[in-house]
N, C-alpha and C positions, 0 to 999 in steps of 0.2 A: 317619488320619493318612499322608501321604507323606513321604519322605524328606528332599523340599523343605520342605514344613513345619514337618519340626523343625530346619532350619538345614542341610540337605543342599545344598542351591545355593550358599549362601555358601561352604559348605567346597569343592564341586567347584571354585569361582572362586578360591579361594586356594590348592588346587591345581594351579591351571593355571599357574602361576609355576612354572617348571621349577625355580627353587633353592628354592625355597619345598617343591616337592614333595620334592626330594631331601635334603633337608635332616627333614623327617619320614620318609621311609623309613631315612634313618643311624640318625635316633631309634627308629621302632619295631626295629631289626633289633637295636639295641646290646641294646634290654628284651629279646629274644628272645635274647639271648648271655648276658644276666646271670641270664634265668630258667633256661639250660640250666647256666649254671656252679653257682648253687645247689641245683638239683636233681642234679646229679653229687656235688656235695660229701656231701649225704646218703645218695646211694646207696653212695657211698665207705664212709662207716661202716659202713653196711649189708654192704657188700662186705667191707671189712675182718673183720668179725664171721662170713664166710663165710656167710651168709643170704639166701636168697630173700627175695623180697617176702612171699610166702605165709606162710615161717618165720617172718619179723618180725610180720606181720600174728595169726600165731597166737597168739605172746606177747603181743601187745596185747591180745589179745580184740576184734578187727575182721577186717574183708575185705581181702584184696589191693588194692581197688579205694583203700580209704583210705588205704593203705600210698603207692600210685603219687600218689593227690592231695598228702598231705603232702609226698611228694618234689619235688611239681612247684610246692607255693605259695613264693609271695615272702615271704610275711611269715608269723612263728608267733607262738602265742604261747607263753611259756616251758617252762609248763607243758606244751607238746606236745611240743617239741625237748626237754624232761626224757623222757619218757616212751618217745620213739623211741629215746634215747641209750641210756636204762639197758633197754629191750628187746634193743637190739645187745650189750649185757654191757658197755657201755662210761661213762666217767664222763668229763663236761666240767665245765672252768671255762672261769666269764670273767674277764677282766684289765681292769680301769679304768685309765686314765691320769691321771692329775691332779696337772698341774706333773710335777716328777721324782718321783712317787713311782706303783708299781703297786700296785695294790690287787686279791687277787685272792678270787674268792667262786664257793662250789659252785654249779655250777648246779639241781642236786636240790633243794640249800635254798633257793636263789631260787626256784626254780618254786615250793617249798612258802606260803615265804611272799606270795608274789604272787597265788594262788589265792584268790580271792572264797570258798570255801567256810572259810577260817582264820579 
């Protein structure tokens, strides 16, 4: 199957429009920036705990590549985030605002109740 068979010719035609190509490039860059900011936030937690990826991986019982992957992921399960935070020796809370009320939840407790094993 060629690129053209999968809609590549249509995509090339659409991107031939300079305005559309510029918008697509802008959106792609924004997505890369968002991914980088997200990864920096998780890495910031690890660094604040004065841990390398290798050290955190040992605490989690996984390889360094798994920690690197988690730090790059755009979307995490609560249980994964909870394990990462706990391995860094930290505690996280989630605050949900409903109207004028803030409801605060411990991430570890939420992750435990959200786990399919429970």
